[in-house]
N, C-alpha and C positions, 0 to 999 in steps of 0.2 A: 609571611603572609602572603607575597605573591605567588609562591609555591602552591598555596591552598587554593589560591583563585584558579589556576592553572589545572590543579587535579579536579575542581568541582566543573570547571569548563569541558574538561575532557568526559568526563563522567555524564554530563548533559548530553554531550554530543554522541557517545556512544549509546545512550538510553535512546536517543531519536533514531541513530541508524539502526539499532536493533528492533525498534518498531517498525521502521520503514522495510527492512529486510522480511519481519514476519508478515507484513501486510502484501509485498509482494509474493510471498510464497503463498498465502491465500488466492491472490490473483491468479498465480499461477497453476494452482488447483481448480478454479473457476474456468480458464481457459481448457485445461485439459477435460473437462467435462462439458466442455460446449462443442458444437456440432461442428465448428470451422476449424477449432483448434491454432486460433492465431490470437496472440494478445494483444486487445485493445482497449483504450482508454476507459470503458466501462468496467470491464474486468479490475482495471486498477484501481479505479474510484470505489468499487465495490469491496475490494480488499482494504483501502485505507479504511471506510467506513466500518466494516467488520472488526477491524484490529483496534478502532478507537473503542466501539460499544463492547464487545466481547473480551474479556479479561485473557490474558496468556496462563496458559500451565504452567507449574514449573519446568517441565521439561521445555516446553516452547521458550519460556524465558532462557534457560541454560541454553540452549540452540542459537537464538539470536544473538544472545551476548558473545558467544564465541565467534558466531560470523561477523560481527562489528567490531571484535578484537585482531580478527584476521585482516579485514580490510582498512582498520587503522594503523596497525602495526605490522602486518605481512609485507612479504615482498611484492613489488609491484612489475615484476618482469614479466606476469603473465598477462599482462594489460591487452595483448594482441588476441589473446583467446577470450576475452570476454565478449567480443562483438562477432566472434567467428559463425556462430549460427544464425546470424539475423541476416536475412535477405536484403542486400542494400538497395536493390533495383526494386523491391516489392511497396507499394503504398497501399494502403487502405482507404481509399477516398472517403468513405464512410465517417472515417474519423478526422478528416480533413475539411469537411463540410462544415459552414458554421451557421447550421440551421438548428433551432430550437429543438430538442426532443429528449424524450424521457430516458434514462438510463436503463440501458436493457440487462436482464439477467438471462441465465441458462435455464433449463427446464429440469435439470438433476434433482433428484431427491435425497441425495445423500444428506449426512448432518450439516456439513458446512455449507453447500449450496443454499439448502433451506433457509439455515440461519443467516445466510446473506440476504435472502429476499425479506426476511423477518426485519433485519436490521435497517434494509434499505426503506421499508414500509415507515418505519419509528424513528428516522434520522433526526427529521425536522423537530419532534418534541424530545429527542434525548437530551438530557443536561448532564455533560462531563461532570467528573467528580473532583476535578483539580482545575487549575490554571493553565497546566499545559495541555490538557483535553480540551478547554475552551479554545486554546490557539488553534489546535489542530483541528478542532471542527471548523471555525472558521476559514481557516485556509482550504478546505475541502469546499465548503459552500462558495468562498470567491473564487476558486479556480473553475468550478462547475458555472457559476454565473457568468464568468469570462466566456467561456466555450460553449456556453447555451446549452447545458445538460439541467434536465429536471429531474427533480427527486420524485 
């Protein structure tokens, strides 16, 4: 029985990790399609909202689950390479200021960027289909409230 519980816990963790990986992939697309090409909290929030509201395709699920498996069970010797491309001395003051402001999106009209803007507009009224979605939405709302981000 304990093994079943451990397997269930691992599966839940893997699903959450895969969802987060997919959300970050969306965030990176938003960043690439923006003018300043620097990933900021707004892109991360929008990626999380998009992933909550737009179901993954079978291909996206498979890719995200493979990435989650790799992170959970893969070698950790490449840990130094993960942060290699991130400038350590660059700080985006705009993201550090704790002033209340709307979440910003880019002006790109590709399918994903357009859907992100629609999701952001409809996020307040969105009702998740399951308890995990409820928790995910509440965590987004709570984090945005803490950091004075407005939908």
